[in-house]
C-alpha angles and dihedrals in degrees: 000000000000125000120225113235114244090224091053090051091051089050092054089046093052091047091051091048092052091052093047098044098078091051091050091050092049090051095048098044099074090043091053093048092049091048093048095049100043097034106031120188129203119262136172113286126208115246090240091061100045127064109227120240107242116235123235094263092053092049092046091055094047125091115242113279125231105216092186096084124058143081140263113256129189114265119190092193094074126193130332093239142014141209095284102040095057120065099188100066113124108245094241093057099046094103098164096055090042089064106259100170101203115070099175091103088072094065106069133094133192114251111195116215095234105039147357122277107216121225112266111271112196093197091057089052091050093049094049096045104034114146090015135123115225118193130193110203127185141045132334091296088063088052091047090054092045092054090049090055093047091052093051093046091047089066086074106025132012118243118225116214104228102167140022133168142155135045112316088007092283091166115050139152133198131191128210102204093190091071102011092246121156121202120190139178123209120193106225111140093182101030086224129077110292145164112219122219114260143169091256097040138037119330090230136053121259119212130190099202097191097048120078118226103257092200084086101011093066090058096052094105088064097045123093099178130021131190113199121199128174140140119102096068091060089069091068125091110278147162116223129213130194127174090359094301134097109269096185140280148248122231092349105144112176097021097095093231128131115262107233102161121229108270097088091041092054089049091052091048093053091045091052093049095048092044091053092049094049095045095047099040095044090062101044093059095225100101126211142223113230128196123184111198113216122228117296110213124226122229107214115157114190120333119000094222098051130087111266098034091142104011102158117124101189138035124274114258122242110287094014093101129025132201103247145137117016093354091058093044094050091047092050092052092055094047095046094048092047092050090051090049091051090058090051093047095052092084091063130067123233098026115121119176132182140164113238094215104198100145098104098038089049094046088056092059109071087149096064102077128098092237107173091349090080079099126046116271097340094185098046089114096036130272110319126210091247120039118173113222135195108208094156107062125055134248115247114257094032148101093317089070085073090064089064092045088060093046091054093048092050091049091049092052090047089053092053093049091047093053091046090055095049 
């Protein structure tokens, strides 16, 4: 009985391995691509691809930066997170998992005209705001911005949901145990006391423009930073009250009230909210950081319930779209009221106020909305006659992540100034 040579066996083994290797590679390649896209991992970045984070000395020597003016530039790095790595994205804004086929909208960053805007660093945020309570107060845009922040922070530390209440979880609170940071969202689409239209109540909103909404106002003593965001709900039919009497209304045919529009009412609401914050926080001795987010324009083209309501796939170029009309008016109201509040707050220590002016940079991003992908795979059965579109809110990840980049940079500059004055 013959004995097989060990060398001959090894030769057959190597031959078999060479034949099998291409098939193994073909099988592993799509798995590797899928793993890399949906579960990205950090890797060294070249200095040419990554904007450096300025140190405190550099920031202290720089003049203040106006983030309002700039342009969107292509950024091959892409977002910090995606639709599968973040568990707090509202279903209607999870464009990637809902099948949006074009992903080019993910690869842009805002380049201010006067300075660089560093990439969001969650660890810097944690270090600056440890042991603090951050609250987002307002309408669904406030919630959109909150969820963007949670997703970016979750790349470094997982948030624990510790409280939820209200229809559609309109009041929620998370805790980052690693740095004892609390992040909350308060549903308050007018900032002031209001009764929202409903099937069982009035078919219009009711606003009390001189009374702050205590659903968030009563918690101010426990809040260290607040981001206010309102606008779109003021377009709806409403009756307004001031001093216990009817002030007027908006789109209120048949109610025998004077039509006064909504601009002045929105101004009064912002004024009431900022006044309440300053009065209450100036007396408790703890101070507060306040951001007022300016109006974020929608991008509907044609009918909202037809395919192609917001079809753009890349940003507008500089000069292609201007801030005008209602968008400009709403933005101006926010800026003017915040500037007036800053003057009032100067007499108190520990109050820092700033407008988060995102109107122009948001207007330039018609490609960043869910559109029909507010629902999963809307064209799986072909294009239907009626297709609901969301051309108001923002995909996550998406352009709204930039809002939080700016917030972090403003806080960082405040921190440097504060240390320099100590």
